C-alpha positions, 0 to 999 in steps of 0.5 A: 448658092444661087440658082440663076445659073440653072435656068439660064443659058450657061456661058460656058468656058470654051473648050475642055482643057485637058491637063497632063503631067503634074495636073493630073486627072482631078484638074481635067475632071474639074476643068470639064465639070466648069466647061459643062457649067457644073459650077458646084461640082466644078467648085469642089473639085477645085478646092480639093486640089488647091488643098493639096498643093503645098510645095514651093514648086507648085506655087504657079498651079495654086494660082491657076487653081485658085483663079478657076475656083474663083470663077466657079464661086463667081458663077455660084454668087458666092462672092466672098469666097470668090474674091478671096479665091482671086486674091489667092490667084493674084498672090500666086502670080496668076498671069491673067489681065482681067484678075483685078477686073474679076476681084473689083466685080466680086467685091462689088457684088458683095457689098464691098464698095470702097475695096471694089473701086480700088480694084476697078482703078488698078485695073483701069490702069492697065486697061483704061478703055474697058467699057465694063470696068468704067460702068463697074467704077460709076456702079460703086459710086452710084450704089454709095449714093443709092444707099444714102438715098433710099427710094419709098419702096417697102421691101420685106421677106415674103416668108410664107412663100420660102423654103430652106432652098431657093424660091425665085421668079415670082409671077402674078397671074389672076388671083394666084402667084406662080414661083420657081423653087428648088425645095426638097419635094420637087419632082425627082431626086437628081440634083443640080450639077451646077448648084448642087441642090434639086432641079426647080419646079413650078409651084403655085400660091392660092388664096383662102375664102378670106383672101389670104395667100396660102403655102405654095403647092406644086402645080397640077398636071404633067408640067413638072419633070426631071428637068429644071423648069421655072420663070414662067409668064401667061398669055393675057387670058392666063390659059397658056403658060410660058416658061424656061426649061434647062434639060441636062443631056449626056451627050451634049451641054445643057439645052435651054428652050422656051416651053409652053402649057396649056391650062385645062380647069386647074390642070397644066398639060404636058409642055411642048417647045415654043413654035414661034422659035425654031432655032435649036442651036442657041439657047432661049429662056426667061419668057415675058408676054406683054399684057397686050399679047403683042409681044414676047420678050426673052433672052438668048445667046443668039448671034448679035447678042452683046454680052453673055445674054441679051433680051430679045423680043418677037411679035407673037403675030409673027410666023415661025422662023422670024427673026427676033429683035435685040433691044439694043445697046440702051438695054443690053450690055457685055454683061448678062441682061436677064429675067424680062418683065413686061409691065406693058408694050412700052414698060420694061423690067429686066435685071442686068449686071452689065449696067452701073448698079449695086452689085450683081444683078440689079433691077432696072426700069425701061420705058420706051420713049416716043422717039422709039429709044429706051429710058433706063433707070436703076430701081434703087435701094431697097428693091436692089442690094449687093446681091443678085436682084431679079424676076419682079412681078406687079399686081395689076395697076399697082406699084406693089408686087414680089421679086426674088434676091440672094440678099442675106443668104450666105449660102447663096440661095434665093428667096422671095421678097414683097415691095410696095410703093406707099402712097404719098401722104401730102397733107394740109391742115390748119385753123379757122379763128377769129382776130381774137384767136377764138376758133370758129366751128363750121366755117366753110373751106374751099381749096382749088387746084391747078390740076382741076381739083375742087374740094370743100370742108367744114371746120371742126368744133375746134376750128381745125380742117385738113385736105389731101393734096397732090405733090407740085400743084398749085392751090388756092385756098378760101375761108369763110363763116357767118358774120365773118369776111372771108379770107384767102391764100395761095401756095404751092406743094413741093415736088420732093418724094416724100410725105409733107404736111402743110400748115395753113391757118386762117384768121377771119375778121368780125363784121360785127365788132372791131378787129384788133390789127396787131403789130402796127407801130409808129414813131414815138409821139408821131403818126409816122408808120414804121417800116415793120408795120408793112406786113400787117398792113399788107394783110389788111390790104389783101383782107379788103381784096378778098371782100370787095363789097365791104367799107371799113372804118380805121380807128386809132386809140391811145393810152391814158397818158396825155390830155384829151386834146393831144391824144385826139389829135394823135389818134386822128392822124395815126388812123388816116396814116393807115388809110393813106398806106391802103390807099397807095396799096390799091384800095379805093378810098371811098371804101376808107374812113378813118377816126381817131378815139384817143383814149375815149374807148379803153379796151375790155379784156377778151379771153385771148388778152387774159390769155396773154396777160393773166394778171387781167380778168376776163371782161374787165375794162382797162379804163384810166381809174382801173389802171391807176390801181395796178403796179408800175409793171402792170400799168405799162402792160395795160398802157400797151394793150389800149394803144391800138389800131382797129377796123369795123366793117360799116357795110357790106354792099359796096359797088365801085364806080370804076 
């Protein structure tokens, strides 16, 4: 059974209708219990009456009792029972125009979104302008979307803090956690007529010498009484506690007010009413003081309230009797707005069942814009559920803390849950190799971000490196090593809120030996470059741009087939075709030379070639005499290896005359 209505403004059913005749005394007792907000007792009484009504002539009365039983179960957040009772009222023809809306809200809070949507539609056919129902219908659509797209928050039951009854409304203060609990050891033996369990007390949780949380214990001092106490907040220095007290009086409805208690060492003083609020006619509860101490937020049913309970605030420097400020329709609705938590002067968390959400109370974040308007967002799944989710608190400066929820407890008890938003892991990894794909150890990698970041790393023995990055940032990376040319790459990380790993590999050209340029293709027996060569040639042009002080010789090599003169002419023309392409790409002609070697420089088998062609041994030269000893298949492979384009650095001190 939910404790929400214990320490909140009880929305009482107006008037105490005394039934006569066939309705009997027990109906009047149940109605009086409902009017006083004693929902647990009222539900038990209505259930007994309902079970005794068997005759056909009692059909209308049975519908009435079922309806009232549904209301009682709704107040207790027993939503499955409420939906069943309201449907019984519908079956017995109870004449209430809001019945379909009640059914829809109960199904919504029970997580039965498809059935809830149909009930909302049925109701909106009769009342198309009902904003509450339209919001509910938007909520069930939103709920399915939020379930399918959960946030990155991690939520877990904080079992250490929870008892077998309700534990809720956690509040972090300093090195302690304060909770409201209805466990079996609370002050006094009286049970709440609202929920049937003991009234709430304020307990605290401390850490041991190793920084580990211990089991909750009652706060020391004179704070807890026979009344309901709970839902705490603190002054910025932590020495003054603000909390809610709901005291049952025999001659009047339960009165809810904000109390204060002062701390002396580890003990709390006897509470007194908050002197900032002199009004004793209406109810005030759920205090939350901003970290600066400028404002106190709270809920009330005072005049000007949009729904059952609204969130209000007052300037802490105001004098007693000053009027509170309603936060307005961006936050307050025709439903319940409760459990404000002042994260800062401009950021507020609160719970509402009037805004579109998962069902019951959802936790929302409200941010005050520079224009003075509130921007409100639902915290989504898994923080919110179909059950009531409320009473959030944060560790200072962190996206982690605790909140309370009625999820997963068929009895309707609330429990405390932890939440944490893990840091996004956006990582870039890569490998630095030479043109033979051999790793280069000790290469220097530098990454510069447009966010102002500038970091360096050195490649490991296997050539690998890694950096942690930020989302949505453009980066420039450069890699270099002794005996090699520099290489440069640009990229931008994604803005999506999810872990991501990027792979950027660098292939560094040697300063001392020729570098084979792969994937340069020519027409058969011609020097004409084929279009698919563009990617490799553009990469080569970029290497030259990244290393503006070098000059290179482009060389072309042929296989063993054909005469020496033919191969010399063909290779010379092909090398010149590459140089012409680079000049057209903007490389200064003075940096480029070309040479055709024909078949005079057969390739020596490297580690890379041996990996790709295991039939050839590392160190073997693929000259004509050797190739002629091979099978036709291996001859073709050797000829393909010998047909290649290379570039060799000829100087590193070029200075452009331009």
